[in-house]
N, C-alpha and C positions, 0 to 999 in steps of 0.2 A: 800409442797404437801404430802398427806398421801397415800401410796400404801397399801391398806388393803388386806391381803391374808389369805386364809384358806386352810389347808390340810385336804382332805377327806380321811380318812383311817379307817380301822376296829379297834374297841377297842382292839382286841386281839394282835395288834401290840404294844400296850402300856403297857399291863399288863401280869403278869405271869399266872393269873388264871381269867377266865371270868365266873365263877360260873356254868359251864356246859351248857351255852347257845349254841345253834346250830349256824351254819354259817348263816342260814336264819334269825335267831333272831338278830344276830349281825349286819347283813346287814340292817335290818329294823331300828335298833337303829341309824345307820349311816345316813340313809335316813331321819328319823324324825328330827335328830339333824340339818342336813343341811337345811331342810325346815324351821325350826325355825330361823336359821341364815338368810335365804332369806327374811323372814317376817320382821326381824329387819332392814335389809338393805333397803328393799322396802318402809318401813314406812318413811324413811328419804331420799329416792332417792339417796342412796350412791351406787357406783359401786365398785366391788371387783374382785379379781382373785382367782379362785378355782383350787388348785393343787390336782388332783384326782389320787390316787394310781393306777398304771397301771393295776394291777391284778383285780381291781374292775370295770374297765371301762365297760366291756361287761354286767355287772349286773345292771348298773345304767342308762340305756338308757333314761327312762322317766325323771329322775332327771337331767341328762345332758342337755336335751332339755329345761327343765324349767330354769335352770341356765342361759343358753344362751338367752332364750326368755325374761328373766328378765333384760337383758342388761349387764350381767357379762361375764368374760373371763374364758375359760376353758384352763388349762395347765395340765401337768403331774407331778406326784410325784413318783420318783423311789425308791424302797426299795431293791428288789432283782431280777428284770427282766433282761432278756438278750437283746442285741441290736436287734436281730431279732424280739423278742416280742414287743419291743418298736416301731419298724418300722411298724409291722402289726397293732398294736393298733392305731397308728397315722393315718394310711390310713383309718381305719374303722371309727374312730371318726370324721375325717374331712368329710367323706362322710355323716355321720349322721347329722352333724350340718351345713354342707356346708360352713365351715370357716376353715382357716388355723390355726393349733395349733402352736403357736409361742414359747412357753416356757416350760421348764422342771425344776423341783427342784430336786436336787440330791447331793450326796456327791462329793467332788472335783474330785476323780479319778474313779467314777463309769463307765464313758465312756470317750473315747478320744474326745476332743473338735472337732477335724476334723470330727469324725463320727456324732456328733450331728449336726454340720453345714451341712453335706451332706444330713441329713434328713430334711433339710429346717426349722430348728429351728432358732430363732433369738436371744434368750436370755437364760441364765442359772441362776437360783436362787440357790445359794449354801446352802445346808443343813449342817451347820457347827457344829451340834451335841452338842451345848452348854448345852442342857438339861440333858446330862449325868453327868454333874458336878453340884454341888449345884447352883441353879438358880441365886443367887446373886453374884457369882464370877465375878470379873471384868476382862476385857480383853483389850489388847492394841488396840488402835484405828486403824482401817483399812480405806482405801478409800472406799467410798460407792459403787463404781463400777469400773470395768476395761473393756477394749476391748481386746479380744484375739481370734485369728483364725476366725475372721469375726463375733464373737458373743459378746453380752454384758453380762458380768459376774457380777451379783448383789451379793454383800457381805451382810452379816447380819448387819443391822443397830445397832449402839451403841450410847448410850446417850453421848452427848458432854462432860459433866462435871462429871457425876457419873461413866461413863464408863460401865454402865450396858447394856447388850444386850437386844434387843427387841424380845426375844424368847417367846414362847407360855406361859410358866409358869410365866414369869414376869408380863404379863397382868393380869393373874389370881390372883396373890398373893399380889402385892403391891397396896396401896391405889390409887384410880383413879386420885385424884387431883395431886399426885406426878407423876403419869404416864403422865398426860397431860402436866405437866411442862417439863418433859423429851422430849416429842414430839415437843414442841415449840422450845426448845434449839437445837434439832437436825435439825429441818427444817431451822432454821436461819443459821446453819453451813453448812449443806449439800444440802439444798433446798428441800430434800424429806426425808421421813422416811419409811422404809419397815417394816410393822407390820404383824405378822402372828399368827394364832391360829389353833388348831386342832379340828376336829369335835368331837373327843371322849371327849373333855373337857366339852361339853354341855350335857353329859350323867347324868341321875339321878341315882347316885350310891347307893342310899338308897333302890332301888328296885331290886338290884342284889347282888350276892355274889362275887364281884370283889375283887381280891387281888391287892391293890393299896396303894402306899405310902401316908402318911398323907398329905404331901404338894401338891400332885396331886389331892387329894380329896377336899382340902380346897377351898371354893368359886367356886366349879364346879356346873354343872347343872343349875338349875333355877337362882341361884345367878349370874352365869356368863352371862346368857341371859340378866338379868337386867343390868349388868355392861356394856355389849356391847350396849344395848339400850341407856344408859346414855352417853357412849362415842360417839356414833353416833349423839346424840342430841348436845353434846358439839362441835363436828366438824361443824355441820350446823350453830349453833348459833354464832360461832366465824368465820364463813365464810372461813374455811380452805379448800383449794382445795383438792380434792381426785380423784383418777383415777385408772383404771385397768393398769397393768404393760405395756401392749402392747401400 
């Protein structure tokens, strides 16, 4: 099974310079990128989980409703929010969509697991920060998930043989045929693979003065949209199960 996930964050979280764009312009880029992702998923009737940065939630009311109406799952992505902010945003979002928010993606020690459990979350997807190291660095194999403090803890998936992690930049950089082989290998071993991408990767960087590393710009924007379309087609044609995390 493939668990396809997307982090919705502002581009200014990923780059040192966004070319003087205003917060409103950056937010609009994020919204348009996400809508394009939704179109790709909708064309193939694939369901995914969207991890939305907590600080963006209040500005994305219409987008959040569209994500849910399209059959996808809303979860949270934490960067620098406090526990009280998380609690407040969770209540607000659950009232907005009339559904329980079950998951959060965060670094391992952002919040105590007992505090997350008390807020009625059921799973944590760990942000293991492998993108800070060269994307092709190999890692020791971890179990795909563990159970702690009443929560399911999802670890980053790693290819069975190559030991390459399924982080955002790996999908962007390596050839799709090789990536698909990695997916098959991992599903055979772990029964599922957790795939994630970031909304900023779908930005057309040719139209802005972003300060961006060459490997982050490579195959981004329209090329990545096309690659996602091709990947979704491959999933359907090969009858590979896919689901929201919950």
